[in-house]
PyMOL Python script that loads the backbone (N, CA, C, O; Angstrom):
from pymol import cmd

cmd.read_pdbstr("""\
ATOM      1  N   MET A   1     109.402  -5.539  75.246  1.00  0.00           N
ATOM      2  CA  MET A   1     109.489  -6.496  76.323  1.00  0.00           C
ATOM      3  C   MET A   1     109.978  -5.761  77.571  1.00  0.00           C
ATOM      4  O   MET A   1     110.839  -4.885  77.486  1.00  0.00           O
ATOM      5  N   GLU A   2     109.428  -6.118  78.712  1.00  0.00           N
ATOM      6  CA  GLU A   2     109.811  -5.459  79.955  1.00  0.00           C
ATOM      7  C   GLU A   2     109.929  -6.476  81.076  1.00  0.00           C
ATOM      8  O   GLU A   2     109.216  -7.479  81.091  1.00  0.00           O
ATOM      9  N   THR A   3     110.823  -6.217  82.008  1.00  0.00           N
ATOM     10  CA  THR A   3     110.991  -7.057  83.179  1.00  0.00           C
ATOM     11  C   THR A   3     111.634  -6.231  84.281  1.00  0.00           C
ATOM     12  O   THR A   3     112.357  -5.273  84.006  1.00  0.00           O
ATOM     13  N   GLY A   4     111.370  -6.602  85.523  1.00  0.00           N
ATOM     14  CA  GLY A   4     111.967  -5.868  86.635  1.00  0.00           C
ATOM     15  C   GLY A   4     111.241  -6.115  87.939  1.00  0.00           C
ATOM     16  O   GLY A   4     110.399  -7.007  88.048  1.00  0.00           O
ATOM     17  N   LEU A   5     111.587  -5.303  88.927  1.00  0.00           N
ATOM     18  CA  LEU A   5     110.987  -5.387  90.252  1.00  0.00           C
ATOM     19  C   LEU A   5     110.088  -4.189  90.493  1.00  0.00           C
ATOM     20  O   LEU A   5     110.328  -3.104  89.964  1.00  0.00           O
ATOM     21  N   SER A   6     109.060  -4.391  91.289  1.00  0.00           N
ATOM     22  CA  SER A   6     108.134  -3.327  91.658  1.00  0.00           C
ATOM     23  C   SER A   6     108.012  -3.295  93.174  1.00  0.00           C
ATOM     24  O   SER A   6     107.788  -4.330  93.802  1.00  0.00           O
ATOM     25  N   PHE A   7     108.157  -2.117  93.762  1.00  0.00           N
ATOM     26  CA  PHE A   7     108.014  -1.928  95.204  1.00  0.00           C
ATOM     27  C   PHE A   7     106.662  -1.281  95.464  1.00  0.00           C
ATOM     28  O   PHE A   7     106.335  -0.263  94.854  1.00  0.00           O
ATOM     29  N   ASN A   8     105.871  -1.863  96.366  1.00  0.00           N
ATOM     30  CA  ASN A   8     104.516  -1.380  96.624  1.00  0.00           C
ATOM     31  C   ASN A   8     104.332  -1.019  98.092  1.00  0.00           C
ATOM     32  O   ASN A   8     104.923  -1.637  98.977  1.00  0.00           O
ATOM     33  N   ILE A   9     103.503  -0.012  98.335  1.00  0.00           N
ATOM     34  CA  ILE A   9     103.146   0.417  99.690  1.00  0.00           C
ATOM     35  C   ILE A   9     101.628   0.353  99.824  1.00  0.00           C
ATOM     36  O   ILE A   9     100.908   0.924  99.005  1.00  0.00           O
ATOM     37  N   LEU A  10     101.137  -0.344 100.858  1.00  0.00           N
ATOM     38  CA  LEU A  10      99.709  -0.435 101.124  1.00  0.00           C
ATOM     39  C   LEU A  10      99.248   0.842 101.825  1.00  0.00           C
ATOM     40  O   LEU A  10      99.701   1.143 102.929  1.00  0.00           O
ATOM     41  N   ALA A  11      98.359   1.584 101.191  1.00  0.00           N
ATOM     42  CA  ALA A  11      97.868   2.831 101.755  1.00  0.00           C
ATOM     43  C   ALA A  11      96.744   2.592 102.760  1.00  0.00           C
ATOM     44  O   ALA A  11      96.734   3.198 103.831  1.00  0.00           O
ATOM     45  N   SER A  12      95.800   1.720 102.426  1.00  0.00           N
ATOM     46  CA  SER A  12      94.712   1.381 103.340  1.00  0.00           C
ATOM     47  C   SER A  12      94.132   0.036 102.917  1.00  0.00           C
ATOM     48  O   SER A  12      94.355  -0.426 101.798  1.00  0.00           O
ATOM     49  N   ALA A  13      93.384  -0.584 103.829  1.00  0.00           N
ATOM     50  CA  ALA A  13      92.810  -1.896 103.524  1.00  0.00           C
ATOM     51  C   ALA A  13      91.535  -2.118 104.322  1.00  0.00           C
ATOM     52  O   ALA A  13      91.405  -1.668 105.460  1.00  0.00           O
ATOM     53  N   LYS A  14      90.600  -2.821 103.700  1.00  0.00           N
ATOM     54  CA  LYS A  14      89.382  -3.286 104.359  1.00  0.00           C
ATOM     55  C   LYS A  14      89.204  -4.736 103.963  1.00  0.00           C
ATOM     56  O   LYS A  14      89.548  -5.122 102.846  1.00  0.00           O
ATOM     57  N   GLU A  15      88.671  -5.542 104.867  1.00  0.00           N
ATOM     58  CA  GLU A  15      88.457  -6.950 104.556  1.00  0.00           C
ATOM     59  C   GLU A  15      86.973  -7.259 104.616  1.00  0.00           C
ATOM     60  O   GLU A  15      86.284  -6.910 105.574  1.00  0.00           O
ATOM     61  N   TYR A  16      86.492  -7.930 103.558  1.00  0.00           N
ATOM     62  CA  TYR A  16      85.087  -8.321 103.479  1.00  0.00           C
ATOM     63  C   TYR A  16      84.987  -9.836 103.435  1.00  0.00           C
ATOM     64  O   TYR A  16      85.829 -10.500 102.830  1.00  0.00           O
ATOM     65  N   PHE A  17      83.964 -10.381 104.070  1.00  0.00           N
ATOM     66  CA  PHE A  17      83.680 -11.809 104.049  1.00  0.00           C
ATOM     67  C   PHE A  17      82.211 -11.973 103.710  1.00  0.00           C
ATOM     68  O   PHE A  17      81.347 -11.601 104.503  1.00  0.00           O
ATOM     69  N   TYR A  18      81.918 -12.522 102.549  1.00  0.00           N
ATOM     70  CA  TYR A  18      80.546 -12.645 102.047  1.00  0.00           C
ATOM     71  C   TYR A  18      79.817 -11.304 102.098  1.00  0.00           C
ATOM     72  O   TYR A  18      78.725 -11.199 102.657  1.00  0.00           O
ATOM     73  N   ASP A  19      80.430 -10.293 101.513  1.00  0.00           N
ATOM     74  CA  ASP A  19      79.877  -8.941 101.377  1.00  0.00           C
ATOM     75  C   ASP A  19      79.659  -8.214 102.707  1.00  0.00           C
ATOM     76  O   ASP A  19      78.957  -7.203 102.736  1.00  0.00           O
ATOM     77  N   GLU A  20      80.238  -8.699 103.800  1.00  0.00           N
ATOM     78  CA  GLU A  20      80.134  -8.028 105.095  1.00  0.00           C
ATOM     79  C   GLU A  20      81.518  -7.601 105.535  1.00  0.00           C
ATOM     80  O   GLU A  20      82.472  -8.373 105.446  1.00  0.00           O
ATOM     81  N   LEU A  21      81.626  -6.376 106.010  1.00  0.00           N
ATOM     82  CA  LEU A  21      82.907  -5.850 106.483  1.00  0.00           C
ATOM     83  C   LEU A  21      83.321  -6.579 107.755  1.00  0.00           C
ATOM     84  O   LEU A  21      82.537  -6.689 108.699  1.00  0.00           O
ATOM     85  N   VAL A  22      84.546  -7.075 107.777  1.00  0.00           N
ATOM     86  CA  VAL A  22      85.067  -7.781 108.943  1.00  0.00           C
ATOM     87  C   VAL A  22      85.545  -6.739 109.955  1.00  0.00           C
ATOM     88  O   VAL A  22      86.339  -5.862 109.616  1.00  0.00           O
ATOM     89  N   VAL A  23      85.067  -6.835 111.183  1.00  0.00           N
ATOM     90  CA  VAL A  23      85.482  -5.930 112.253  1.00  0.00           C
ATOM     91  C   VAL A  23      86.266  -6.726 113.288  1.00  0.00           C
ATOM     92  O   VAL A  23      86.264  -7.957 113.256  1.00  0.00           O
ATOM     93  N   GLY A  24      86.914  -6.057 114.175  1.00  0.00           N
ATOM     94  CA  GLY A  24      87.761  -6.721 115.159  1.00  0.00           C
ATOM     95  C   GLY A  24      89.204  -6.527 114.746  1.00  0.00           C
ATOM     96  O   GLY A  24      89.710  -5.405 114.750  1.00  0.00           O
ATOM     97  N   LYS A  25      89.871  -7.618 114.388  1.00  0.00           N
ATOM     98  CA  LYS A  25      91.239  -7.519 113.888  1.00  0.00           C
ATOM     99  C   LYS A  25      91.170  -6.945 112.476  1.00  0.00           C
ATOM    100  O   LYS A  25      90.711  -7.626 111.559  1.00  0.00           O
ATOM    101  N   THR A  26      91.611  -5.719 112.288  1.00  0.00           N
ATOM    102  CA  THR A  26      91.461  -5.046 111.003  1.00  0.00           C
ATOM    103  C   THR A  26      92.386  -5.625 109.954  1.00  0.00           C
ATOM    104  O   THR A  26      93.387  -6.268 110.270  1.00  0.00           O
ATOM    105  N   ALA A  27      92.040  -5.388 108.710  1.00  0.00           N
ATOM    106  CA  ALA A  27      92.820  -5.889 107.587  1.00  0.00           C
ATOM    107  C   ALA A  27      94.224  -5.290 107.574  1.00  0.00           C
ATOM    108  O   ALA A  27      95.163  -5.937 107.110  1.00  0.00           O
ATOM    109  N   GLU A  28      94.381  -4.066 108.076  1.00  0.00           N
ATOM    110  CA  GLU A  28      95.702  -3.440 108.092  1.00  0.00           C
ATOM    111  C   GLU A  28      96.656  -4.202 108.996  1.00  0.00           C
ATOM    112  O   GLU A  28      97.868  -4.137 108.789  1.00  0.00           O
ATOM    113  N   ASN A  29      96.150  -4.926 109.994  1.00  0.00           N
ATOM    114  CA  ASN A  29      97.006  -5.725 110.856  1.00  0.00           C
ATOM    115  C   ASN A  29      97.349  -7.069 110.231  1.00  0.00           C
ATOM    116  O   ASN A  29      98.312  -7.707 110.657  1.00  0.00           O
ATOM    117  N   LYS A  30      96.593  -7.519 109.234  1.00  0.00           N
ATOM    118  CA  LYS A  30      96.827  -8.811 108.596  1.00  0.00           C
ATOM    119  C   LYS A  30      97.772  -8.712 107.397  1.00  0.00           C
ATOM    120  O   LYS A  30      98.465  -9.678 107.078  1.00  0.00           O
ATOM    121  N   PHE A  31      97.807  -7.563 106.737  1.00  0.00           N
ATOM    122  CA  PHE A  31      98.612  -7.391 105.535  1.00  0.00           C
ATOM    123  C   PHE A  31      99.825  -6.519 105.835  1.00  0.00           C
ATOM    124  O   PHE A  31      99.744  -5.554 106.597  1.00  0.00           O
ATOM    125  N   TYR A  32     100.958  -6.881 105.216  1.00  0.00           N
ATOM    126  CA  TYR A  32     102.172  -6.091 105.388  1.00  0.00           C
ATOM    127  C   TYR A  32     102.056  -4.773 104.637  1.00  0.00           C
ATOM    128  O   TYR A  32     101.416  -4.707 103.587  1.00  0.00           O
ATOM    129  N   ARG A  33     102.663  -3.742 105.163  1.00  0.00           N
ATOM    130  CA  ARG A  33     102.591  -2.417 104.555  1.00  0.00           C
ATOM    131  C   ARG A  33     103.409  -2.335 103.261  1.00  0.00           C
ATOM    132  O   ARG A  33     103.052  -1.588 102.350  1.00  0.00           O
ATOM    133  N   PHE A  34     104.504  -3.099 103.178  1.00  0.00           N
ATOM    134  CA  PHE A  34     105.383  -3.055 102.011  1.00  0.00           C
ATOM    135  C   PHE A  34     105.399  -4.414 101.314  1.00  0.00           C
ATOM    136  O   PHE A  34     105.267  -5.453 101.961  1.00  0.00           O
ATOM    137  N   ASN A  35     105.563  -4.399  99.993  1.00  0.00           N
ATOM    138  CA  ASN A  35     105.572  -5.627  99.204  1.00  0.00           C
ATOM    139  C   ASN A  35     106.513  -5.444  98.018  1.00  0.00           C
ATOM    140  O   ASN A  35     106.627  -4.347  97.470  1.00  0.00           O
ATOM    141  N   LEU A  36     107.182  -6.517  97.628  1.00  0.00           N
ATOM    142  CA  LEU A  36     108.080  -6.519  96.483  1.00  0.00           C
ATOM    143  C   LEU A  36     107.555  -7.525  95.460  1.00  0.00           C
ATOM    144  O   LEU A  36     107.258  -8.668  95.808  1.00  0.00           O
ATOM    145  N   GLU A  37     107.441  -7.101  94.200  1.00  0.00           N
ATOM    146  CA  GLU A  37     106.911  -7.960  93.147  1.00  0.00           C
ATOM    147  C   GLU A  37     107.870  -8.028  91.966  1.00  0.00           C
ATOM    148  O   GLU A  37     108.604  -7.080  91.689  1.00  0.00           O
ATOM    149  N   TRP A  38     107.851  -9.166  91.278  1.00  0.00           N
ATOM    150  CA  TRP A  38     108.551  -9.319  90.012  1.00  0.00           C
ATOM    151  C   TRP A  38     107.541  -9.013  88.914  1.00  0.00           C
ATOM    152  O   TRP A  38     106.405  -9.483  88.970  1.00  0.00           O
ATOM    153  N   VAL A  39     107.944  -8.229  87.916  1.00  0.00           N
ATOM    154  CA  VAL A  39     107.053  -7.820  86.838  1.00  0.00           C
ATOM    155  C   VAL A  39     107.661  -8.233  85.502  1.00  0.00           C
ATOM    156  O   VAL A  39     108.853  -8.035  85.265  1.00  0.00           O
ATOM    157  N   GLY A  40     106.836  -8.805  84.636  1.00  0.00           N
ATOM    158  CA  GLY A  40     107.264  -9.131  83.279  1.00  0.00           C
ATOM    159  C   GLY A  40     106.148  -8.809  82.315  1.00  0.00           C
ATOM    160  O   GLY A  40     104.973  -8.971  82.647  1.00  0.00           O
ATOM    161  N   GLY A  41     106.494  -8.358  81.133  1.00  0.00           N
ATOM    162  CA  GLY A  41     105.442  -8.013  80.189  1.00  0.00           C
ATOM    163  C   GLY A  41     105.945  -7.883  78.773  1.00  0.00           C
ATOM    164  O   GLY A  41     107.147  -7.900  78.505  1.00  0.00           O
ATOM    165  N   ILE A  42     104.984  -7.751  77.871  1.00  0.00           N
ATOM    166  CA  ILE A  42     105.280  -7.584  76.460  1.00  0.00           C
ATOM    167  C   ILE A  42     104.262  -6.604  75.887  1.00  0.00           C
ATOM    168  O   ILE A  42     103.100  -6.597  76.292  1.00  0.00           O
ATOM    169  N   GLY A  43     104.698  -5.793  74.958  1.00  0.00           N
ATOM    170  CA  GLY A  43     103.808  -4.817  74.351  1.00  0.00           C
ATOM    171  C   GLY A  43     104.006  -4.750  72.847  1.00  0.00           C
ATOM    172  O   GLY A  43     105.032  -5.185  72.323  1.00  0.00           O
ATOM    173  N   TYR A  44     103.031  -4.211  72.170  1.00  0.00           N
ATOM    174  CA  TYR A  44     103.094  -4.065  70.719  1.00  0.00           C
ATOM    175  C   TYR A  44     102.473  -2.731  70.344  1.00  0.00           C
ATOM    176  O   TYR A  44     101.388  -2.388  70.815  1.00  0.00           O
ATOM    177  N   ARG A  45     103.166  -1.974  69.488  1.00  0.00           N
ATOM    178  CA  ARG A  45     102.663  -0.677  69.022  1.00  0.00           C
ATOM    179  C   ARG A  45     102.062  -0.852  67.627  1.00  0.00           C
ATOM    180  O   ARG A  45     102.769  -1.180  66.673  1.00  0.00           O
ATOM    181  N   PHE A  46     100.750  -0.631  67.519  1.00  0.00           N
ATOM    182  CA  PHE A  46     100.040  -0.774  66.246  1.00  0.00           C
ATOM    183  C   PHE A  46     100.274   0.414  65.322  1.00  0.00           C
ATOM    184  O   PHE A  46     100.388   0.275  64.104  1.00  0.00           O
ATOM    185  N   HIS A  47     100.339   1.576  65.940  1.00  0.00           N
ATOM    186  CA  HIS A  47     100.445   2.838  65.209  1.00  0.00           C
ATOM    187  C   HIS A  47     101.269   3.773  66.078  1.00  0.00           C
ATOM    188  O   HIS A  47     101.629   3.408  67.197  1.00  0.00           O
ATOM    189  N   GLU A  48     101.567   4.939  65.604  1.00  0.00           N
ATOM    190  CA  GLU A  48     102.380   5.894  66.372  1.00  0.00           C
ATOM    191  C   GLU A  48     101.768   6.202  67.739  1.00  0.00           C
ATOM    192  O   GLU A  48     102.496   6.354  68.721  1.00  0.00           O
ATOM    193  N   HIS A  49     100.444   6.294  67.812  1.00  0.00           N
ATOM    194  CA  HIS A  49      99.762   6.656  69.063  1.00  0.00           C
ATOM    195  C   HIS A  49      98.939   5.519  69.663  1.00  0.00           C
ATOM    196  O   HIS A  49      98.269   5.730  70.674  1.00  0.00           O
ATOM    197  N   TRP A  50      98.964   4.340  69.085  1.00  0.00           N
ATOM    198  CA  TRP A  50      98.149   3.226  69.553  1.00  0.00           C
ATOM    199  C   TRP A  50      99.012   1.992  69.792  1.00  0.00           C
ATOM    200  O   TRP A  50      99.895   1.662  69.000  1.00  0.00           O
ATOM    201  N   GLY A  51      98.735   1.326  70.899  1.00  0.00           N
ATOM    202  CA  GLY A  51      99.472   0.107  71.210  1.00  0.00           C
ATOM    203  C   GLY A  51      98.738  -0.677  72.289  1.00  0.00           C
ATOM    204  O   GLY A  51      97.713  -0.231  72.803  1.00  0.00           O
ATOM    205  N   GLY A  52      99.252  -1.809  72.616  1.00  0.00           N
ATOM    206  CA  GLY A  52      98.650  -2.635  73.651  1.00  0.00           C
ATOM    207  C   GLY A  52      99.736  -3.451  74.328  1.00  0.00           C
ATOM    208  O   GLY A  52     100.870  -3.524  73.854  1.00  0.00           O
ATOM    209  N   GLY A  53      99.370  -4.059  75.435  1.00  0.00           N
ATOM    210  CA  GLY A  53     100.369  -4.839  76.135  1.00  0.00           C
ATOM    211  C   GLY A  53      99.757  -5.799  77.133  1.00  0.00           C
ATOM    212  O   GLY A  53      98.579  -5.710  77.480  1.00  0.00           O
ATOM    213  N   PHE A  54     100.588  -6.713  77.580  1.00  0.00           N
ATOM    214  CA  PHE A  54     100.213  -7.686  78.587  1.00  0.00           C
ATOM    215  C   PHE A  54     101.288  -7.667  79.660  1.00  0.00           C
ATOM    216  O   PHE A  54     102.477  -7.687  79.343  1.00  0.00           O
ATOM    217  N   ARG A  55     100.886  -7.628  80.933  1.00  0.00           N
ATOM    218  CA  ARG A  55     101.838  -7.585  82.038  1.00  0.00           C
ATOM    219  C   ARG A  55     101.455  -8.632  83.074  1.00  0.00           C
ATOM    220  O   ARG A  55     100.276  -8.827  83.369  1.00  0.00           O
ATOM    221  N   TYR A  56     102.472  -9.309  83.627  1.00  0.00           N
ATOM    222  CA  TYR A  56     102.277 -10.326  84.661  1.00  0.00           C
ATOM    223  C   TYR A  56     103.110  -9.925  85.879  1.00  0.00           C
ATOM    224  O   TYR A  56     104.270  -9.537  85.745  1.00  0.00           O
ATOM    225  N   THR A  57     102.512 -10.022  87.063  1.00  0.00           N
ATOM    226  CA  THR A  57     103.245  -9.726  88.298  1.00  0.00           C
ATOM    227  C   THR A  57     103.158 -10.923  89.240  1.00  0.00           C
ATOM    228  O   THR A  57     102.160 -11.642  89.267  1.00  0.00           O
ATOM    229  N   TYR A  58     104.218 -11.118  90.005  1.00  0.00           N
ATOM    230  CA  TYR A  58     104.282 -12.202  90.981  1.00  0.00           C
ATOM    231  C   TYR A  58     104.923 -11.659  92.248  1.00  0.00           C
ATOM    232  O   TYR A  58     106.005 -11.074  92.193  1.00  0.00           O
ATOM    233  N   SER A  59     104.277 -11.845  93.375  1.00  0.00           N
ATOM    234  CA  SER A  59     104.778 -11.328  94.639  1.00  0.00           C
ATOM    235  C   SER A  59     105.988 -12.124  95.092  1.00  0.00           C
ATOM    236  O   SER A  59     105.913 -13.341  95.260  1.00  0.00           O
ATOM    237  N   VAL A  60     107.106 -11.434  95.290  1.00  0.00           N
ATOM    238  CA  VAL A  60     108.342 -12.059  95.758  1.00  0.00           C
ATOM    239  C   VAL A  60     108.286 -12.234  97.275  1.00  0.00           C
ATOM    240  O   VAL A  60     108.729 -13.253  97.804  1.00  0.00           O
ATOM    241  N   SER A  61     107.748 -11.252  97.958  1.00  0.00           N
ATOM    242  CA  SER A  61     107.623 -11.305  99.410  1.00  0.00           C
ATOM    243  C   SER A  61     106.178 -11.630  99.797  1.00  0.00           C
ATOM    244  O   SER A  61     105.265 -11.368  99.014  1.00  0.00           O
ATOM    245  N   PRO A  62     105.952 -12.194 100.987  1.00  0.00           N
ATOM    246  CA  PRO A  62     104.572 -12.484 101.418  1.00  0.00           C
ATOM    247  C   PRO A  62     103.777 -11.191 101.576  1.00  0.00           C
ATOM    248  O   PRO A  62     104.328 -10.164 101.972  1.00  0.00           O
ATOM    249  N   ILE A  63     102.479 -11.242 101.267  1.00  0.00           N
ATOM    250  CA  ILE A  63     101.650 -10.031 101.354  1.00  0.00           C
ATOM    251  C   ILE A  63     100.962  -9.881 102.692  1.00  0.00           C
ATOM    252  O   ILE A  63     100.404  -8.824 102.986  1.00  0.00           O
ATOM    253  N   GLY A  64     100.994 -10.931 103.517  1.00  0.00           N
ATOM    254  CA  GLY A  64     100.338 -10.831 104.821  1.00  0.00           C
ATOM    255  C   GLY A  64     100.607 -12.046 105.682  1.00  0.00           C
ATOM    256  O   GLY A  64     101.310 -12.978 105.292  1.00  0.00           O
ATOM    257  N   THR A  65     100.032 -12.001 106.848  1.00  0.00           N
ATOM    258  CA  THR A  65     100.186 -13.111 107.777  1.00  0.00           C
ATOM    259  C   THR A  65      99.171 -14.188 107.439  1.00  0.00           C
ATOM    260  O   THR A  65      98.028 -13.891 107.091  1.00  0.00           O
ATOM    261  N   ALA A  66      99.585 -15.409 107.542  1.00  0.00           N
ATOM    262  CA  ALA A  66      98.701 -16.541 107.233  1.00  0.00           C
ATOM    263  C   ALA A  66      97.788 -16.820 108.422  1.00  0.00           C
ATOM    264  O   ALA A  66      98.211 -16.754 109.576  1.00  0.00           O
ATOM    265  N   LYS A  67      96.518 -17.135 108.119  1.00  0.00           N
ATOM    266  CA  LYS A  67      95.543 -17.484 109.153  1.00  0.00           C
ATOM    267  C   LYS A  67      95.538 -18.988 109.317  1.00  0.00           C
ATOM    268  O   LYS A  67      95.407 -19.714 108.332  1.00  0.00           O
ATOM    269  N   LYS A  68      95.678 -19.472 110.534  1.00  0.00           N
ATOM    270  CA  LYS A  68      95.668 -20.923 110.770  1.00  0.00           C
ATOM    271  C   LYS A  68      94.513 -21.314 111.644  1.00  0.00           C
ATOM    272  O   LYS A  68      94.343 -22.495 111.950  1.00  0.00           O
TER     273      LYS A  68
END
""", "prot")
cmd.dss("prot")
cmd.show_as("cartoon", "prot")
cmd.util.cbc("prot")
cmd.orient("prot")
C-alpha cells in the first residue's frame, strides 16, 4: 500500500481542439508550471520478480486557469 504527495513540473504543452493545434494564446500560458498531487495505490507481488499494482492520483492544486 502506498500514499503520499507528488510534485510535478510541466516541461512543455500543446493544446488541440478537434485535432487542430490551437494557436494564439498558447497552452503554456493556460496551464501552471507546477502542480501538487495526492497519490494512493496498492500493489501485489505474484512472484519474486513479478507483480502488479493500481495507483490513483488527484490534483490538490489547480492545473490551469479556467476559461469563462
